[in-house]
GUBA-13319 format. One line per field, with one value per residue: x, y, z of N, C-alpha, C in turn; residue in three letters; residue number from 1. Coordinates in nm, 4 decimals. Example, Ala and Ser with C-alpha at 12.3 -4.5 7.8 and 13.67 -1.06 7.14 Angstrom:
<nodes>
n_c1	(1.3190 / 1.2850);
n_c2	(-0.5690 / -0.2250);
n_c3	(0.7800 / 0.7080);
ca_c1	(1.2300 / 1.3670);
ca_c2	(-0.4500 / -0.1060);
ca_c3	(0.7800 / 0.7140);
c_c1	(1.3200 / 1.2900);
c_c2	(-0.3300 / 0.0030);
c_c3	(0.7800 / 0.7870);
r	(ALA / SER);
k	(1 / 2);
</nodes>
This chain:
<nodes>
n_c1	(-1.2008 / -0.8759 / -0.5827 / -0.2705 / 0.0310 / 0.3650 / 0.6379 / 0.9357 / 1.3183 / 1.6245 / 1.7960 / 1.6793 / 1.5031 / 1.2210 / 0.9766 / 0.6630 / 0.2854 / 0.1019 / -0.3089 / -0.5712 / -0.8365 / -0.8526 / -0.9596 / -0.8478 / -0.5285 / -0.2736 / 0.0464 / 0.3488 / 0.5977 / 0.6462 / 0.7503 / 0.6020 / 0.3695 / 0.2175 / 0.0293 / -0.0362 / -0.2517 / -0.2455 / -0.4072 / -0.5157 / -0.6845 / -0.8610 / -0.9053 / -1.0381 / -0.8925 / -0.8158 / -0.7537 / -0.9350 / -1.0006 / -0.8014 / -0.6499 / -0.3909 / -0.3790 / -0.2597 / -0.2226 / -0.3886 / -0.3961 / -0.3009 / -0.1039 / 0.1850 / 0.2629 / 0.5606 / 0.6128 / 0.7667 / 0.9585 / 0.8150 / 0.5865 / 0.2941 / 0.1699 / -0.1195 / -0.2873 / -0.5624 / -0.6779 / -0.5206 / -0.3766 / -0.1510 / 0.0916 / 0.3308 / 0.3742 / 0.3149);
n_c2	(1.2971 / 1.2068 / 1.0601 / 1.0417 / 0.9652 / 0.9555 / 0.7641 / 0.6563 / 0.5015 / 0.5102 / 0.5140 / 0.5975 / 0.4411 / 0.2815 / 0.4156 / 0.5251 / 0.6653 / 0.6755 / 0.7146 / 0.7299 / 0.8225 / 0.7349 / 0.5582 / 0.2382 / 0.0604 / 0.1619 / -0.0814 / -0.0429 / -0.2618 / -0.6203 / -0.8139 / -0.6711 / -0.8185 / -1.0987 / -1.2673 / -1.2544 / -1.2664 / -1.2411 / -1.0790 / -0.8029 / -0.5117 / -0.1990 / 0.1019 / 0.3697 / 0.7666 / 1.0316 / 1.1304 / 1.0537 / 0.6648 / 0.3819 / 0.1702 / 0.0491 / -0.1425 / -0.4864 / -0.6807 / -0.8562 / -0.8464 / -1.0605 / -0.7638 / -0.6829 / -0.4364 / -0.3215 / -0.0786 / 0.2387 / 0.1296 / -0.0949 / -0.1060 / -0.3323 / -0.3713 / -0.4493 / -0.5388 / -0.6369 / -0.6366 / -0.5034 / -0.4041 / -0.4255 / -0.2947 / -0.1676 / 0.0296 / 0.2375);
n_c3	(1.1357 / 0.9963 / 1.0193 / 0.9431 / 0.8158 / 0.7188 / 0.6687 / 0.6324 / 0.5587 / 0.7251 / 0.4695 / 0.2636 / 0.1171 / 0.0950 / 0.1804 / 0.3485 / 0.3406 / 0.5475 / 0.5227 / 0.6912 / 0.5638 / 0.2664 / 0.0937 / 0.0027 / -0.0083 / -0.1600 / -0.2338 / -0.3662 / -0.3959 / -0.3596 / -0.1792 / 0.0864 / 0.1048 / 0.3006 / 0.1482 / -0.2434 / -0.4828 / -0.8374 / -1.0862 / -1.3061 / -1.2386 / -1.2265 / -1.0490 / -0.8658 / -0.8638 / -0.7168 / -0.8781 / -1.1687 / -1.2985 / -1.3079 / -1.4419 / -1.3107 / -1.1020 / -1.0728 / -0.8653 / -0.5147 / -0.2092 / 0.1663 / 0.3827 / 0.5387 / 0.7615 / 0.9106 / 1.1025 / 1.2182 / 1.6004 / 1.6036 / 1.5702 / 1.4365 / 1.1294 / 1.0399 / 0.6687 / 0.5164 / 0.3005 / 0.0647 / -0.2133 / -0.5030 / -0.6817 / -0.8703 / -1.0304 / -0.8771);
ca_c1	(-1.0767 / -0.8111 / -0.4758 / -0.1749 / 0.2059 / 0.4553 / 0.7665 / 1.0466 / 1.3643 / 1.7346 / 1.8948 / 1.5488 / 1.4322 / 1.1232 / 0.8244 / 0.4944 / 0.2361 / -0.0362 / -0.4029 / -0.6618 / -0.9037 / -0.7812 / -1.0324 / -0.8072 / -0.4067 / -0.1941 / 0.1707 / 0.4816 / 0.6761 / 0.5546 / 0.8033 / 0.5398 / 0.2714 / 0.2214 / -0.0110 / -0.0527 / -0.2510 / -0.2057 / -0.4820 / -0.5176 / -0.7866 / -0.9171 / -0.9136 / -1.0288 / -0.8326 / -0.8645 / -0.7562 / -0.9775 / -0.9828 / -0.6658 / -0.5203 / -0.2338 / -0.3617 / -0.1386 / -0.2430 / -0.3986 / -0.3527 / -0.2680 / 0.0472 / 0.2435 / 0.3585 / 0.6773 / 0.6065 / 0.8702 / 0.8829 / 0.7560 / 0.3911 / 0.2872 / 0.0169 / -0.1816 / -0.3823 / -0.6461 / -0.6552 / -0.4261 / -0.3259 / -0.0297 / 0.0935 / 0.4775 / 0.3576 / 0.2618);
ca_c2	(1.3209 / 1.1690 / 1.0280 / 1.0785 / 0.9860 / 0.8913 / 0.6637 / 0.6489 / 0.4410 / 0.5714 / 0.4806 / 0.6347 / 0.3339 / 0.2476 / 0.5953 / 0.4964 / 0.7592 / 0.6245 / 0.7816 / 0.6655 / 0.8638 / 0.6782 / 0.3890 / 0.1939 / 0.0554 / -0.0004 / -0.0989 / -0.0708 / -0.4160 / -0.7095 / -0.7898 / -0.6335 / -0.8978 / -1.2826 / -1.3345 / -1.1556 / -1.2617 / -1.1367 / -1.0402 / -0.6793 / -0.4370 / -0.0726 / 0.1370 / 0.5796 / 0.8134 / 1.1748 / 1.2262 / 0.9849 / 0.6033 / 0.3960 / 0.0500 / 0.0062 / -0.2466 / -0.5754 / -0.7851 / -0.8091 / -0.9837 / -0.9478 / -0.7031 / -0.7156 / -0.3816 / -0.2891 / 0.0096 / 0.2359 / 0.1078 / -0.2095 / -0.1301 / -0.4549 / -0.3315 / -0.6082 / -0.4768 / -0.7802 / -0.5974 / -0.4440 / -0.3387 / -0.3684 / -0.1932 / -0.1288 / 0.2131 / 0.3798);
ca_c3	(1.1548 / 0.9463 / 1.0199 / 0.7803 / 0.8886 / 0.6723 / 0.7189 / 0.5781 / 0.6254 / 0.7204 / 0.3079 / 0.1863 / 0.0174 / 0.1393 / 0.1736 / 0.3413 / 0.3797 / 0.6062 / 0.5570 / 0.7007 / 0.5162 / 0.1589 / 0.0510 / -0.0755 / -0.0127 / -0.2659 / -0.2330 / -0.4798 / -0.3428 / -0.3358 / -0.0579 / 0.1953 / 0.0936 / 0.3276 / -0.0004 / -0.3519 / -0.5718 / -0.9533 / -1.1291 / -1.2962 / -1.2065 / -1.2113 / -0.9537 / -0.8862 / -0.8026 / -0.7614 / -1.1414 / -1.2421 / -1.3268 / -1.4000 / -1.4489 / -1.2139 / -0.9819 / -1.0844 / -0.7796 / -0.4592 / -0.1339 / 0.3117 / 0.3121 / 0.7217 / 0.7035 / 1.0216 / 1.1399 / 1.3323 / 1.7251 / 1.6464 / 1.5387 / 1.3505 / 1.0817 / 0.9191 / 0.5728 / 0.4705 / 0.1172 / -0.0037 / -0.4029 / -0.5899 / -0.8460 / -0.9272 / -1.1198 / -0.7926);
c_c1	(-1.0133 / -0.6526 / -0.3958 / -0.0345 / 0.2302 / 0.5869 / 0.8430 / 1.2122 / 1.5154 / 1.8405 / 1.7755 / 1.5257 / 1.3538 / 1.0548 / 0.6701 / 0.3984 / 0.1441 / -0.1957 / -0.5033 / -0.8363 / -0.9209 / -0.9092 / -0.9562 / -0.6297 / -0.3550 / -0.0520 / 0.2523 / 0.6329 / 0.5963 / 0.6170 / 0.7355 / 0.4510 / 0.2956 / 0.1161 / -0.0986 / -0.1171 / -0.3064 / -0.2816 / -0.5094 / -0.6569 / -0.7752 / -0.9236 / -0.9517 / -1.0155 / -0.9140 / -0.8827 / -0.9079 / -0.9681 / -0.8246 / -0.6156 / -0.3980 / -0.2337 / -0.3330 / -0.2234 / -0.3452 / -0.3862 / -0.3581 / -0.1048 / 0.0353 / 0.3122 / 0.4556 / 0.7026 / 0.7466 / 0.8510 / 0.8254 / 0.6306 / 0.4213 / 0.1627 / -0.0277 / -0.2984 / -0.4789 / -0.6136 / -0.6395 / -0.3934 / -0.2011 / -0.0261 / 0.2444 / 0.5055 / 0.3267 / 0.3227);
c_c2	(1.1927 / 1.1791 / 0.9999 / 1.1082 / 0.9088 / 0.8561 / 0.6806 / 0.5778 / 0.5000 / 0.5694 / 0.5157 / 0.5909 / 0.2741 / 0.3790 / 0.5131 / 0.5876 / 0.6627 / 0.7171 / 0.7291 / 0.7076 / 0.7728 / 0.5910 / 0.3216 / 0.2049 / 0.0555 / 0.0593 / -0.0898 / -0.1843 / -0.4517 / -0.7509 / -0.7330 / -0.7434 / -1.0482 / -1.3670 / -1.2143 / -1.2736 / -1.2358 / -1.1327 / -0.8423 / -0.6124 / -0.2619 / -0.0081 / 0.3606 / 0.5992 / 0.9521 / 1.2201 / 1.1214 / 0.8001 / 0.5290 / 0.3007 / -0.0170 / -0.0437 / -0.3864 / -0.6761 / -0.7375 / -0.9060 / -0.9387 / -0.8741 / -0.6543 / -0.5515 / -0.3177 / -0.1429 / 0.0663 / 0.2119 / -0.0233 / -0.2725 / -0.2390 / -0.3299 / -0.3619 / -0.5457 / -0.5949 / -0.7552 / -0.4863 / -0.4646 / -0.3473 / -0.3765 / -0.1536 / -0.0220 / 0.2828 / 0.4080);
c_c3	(1.0936 / 1.0341 / 0.8780 / 0.8420 / 0.7576 / 0.7297 / 0.6368 / 0.6405 / 0.6484 / 0.5153 / 0.2204 / 0.0476 / 0.0080 / 0.2410 / 0.1854 / 0.3773 / 0.4118 / 0.6175 / 0.5885 / 0.7403 / 0.3443 / 0.1797 / 0.0068 / -0.0284 / -0.0589 / -0.2365 / -0.3599 / -0.4622 / -0.2632 / -0.2016 / 0.0601 / 0.2160 / 0.1453 / 0.2342 / -0.0729 / -0.3971 / -0.7271 / -0.9859 / -1.1511 / -1.2234 / -1.2055 / -1.0402 / -0.9531 / -0.8929 / -0.7685 / -0.8872 / -1.1714 / -1.1765 / -1.3834 / -1.3855 / -1.4238 / -1.1694 / -1.0756 / -1.0313 / -0.6455 / -0.3160 / 0.0398 / 0.2931 / 0.5040 / 0.6999 / 0.9110 / 1.0686 / 1.2668 / 1.4891 / 1.7217 / 1.5868 / 1.4436 / 1.2858 / 0.9431 / 0.7977 / 0.4840 / 0.2771 / 0.0531 / -0.1564 / -0.4148 / -0.6888 / -0.7912 / -1.0323 / -1.0004 / -0.7155);
r	(MET / ALA / LEU / THR / ILE / GLY / ILE / THR / ASP / THR / ASN / ASN / GLN / ASP / LEU / CYS / LEU / ILE / ASP / SER / ALA / SER / THR / HIS / THR / ILE / LEU / LYS / ASP / LYS / LYS / TYR / PHE / SER / TYR / LEU / GLU / MET / ARG / LYS / ALA / SER / VAL / SER / THR / ILE / SER / GLY / LYS / THR / ASN / ILE / ILE / GLU / GLY / SER / GLY / ARG / ALA / ASN / LEU / LEU / LEU / ALA / GLY / GLY / THR / ARG / LEU / CYS / ILE / THR / ASP / ALA / LEU / TYR / SER / SER / LYS / SER);
k	(1 / 2 / 3 / 4 / 5 / 6 / 7 / 8 / 9 / 10 / 11 / 12 / 13 / 14 / 15 / 16 / 17 / 18 / 19 / 20 / 21 / 22 / 23 / 24 / 25 / 26 / 27 / 28 / 29 / 30 / 31 / 32 / 33 / 34 / 35 / 36 / 37 / 38 / 39 / 40 / 41 / 42 / 43 / 44 / 45 / 46 / 47 / 48 / 49 / 50 / 51 / 52 / 53 / 54 / 55 / 56 / 57 / 58 / 59 / 60 / 61 / 62 / 63 / 64 / 65 / 66 / 67 / 68 / 69 / 70 / 71 / 72 / 73 / 74 / 75 / 76 / 77 / 78 / 79 / 80);
</nodes>
């Protein structure tokens, strides 16, 4: 059973779709990373392999209600 949650702020600036069945977490903004190592990488998607990954590292998200989500191996792509 997969868990999917969509989150957006009141200004419609940040949108987060959390899907427990996904194999990767890809974030578009560096502000979520407490540590980010910039390096090019490829990732397989439902549409095939793509080279959009620009880095990876530890990310921290604060969800509605104050829940903190720490992702130890999040991927960074400004094009995601």
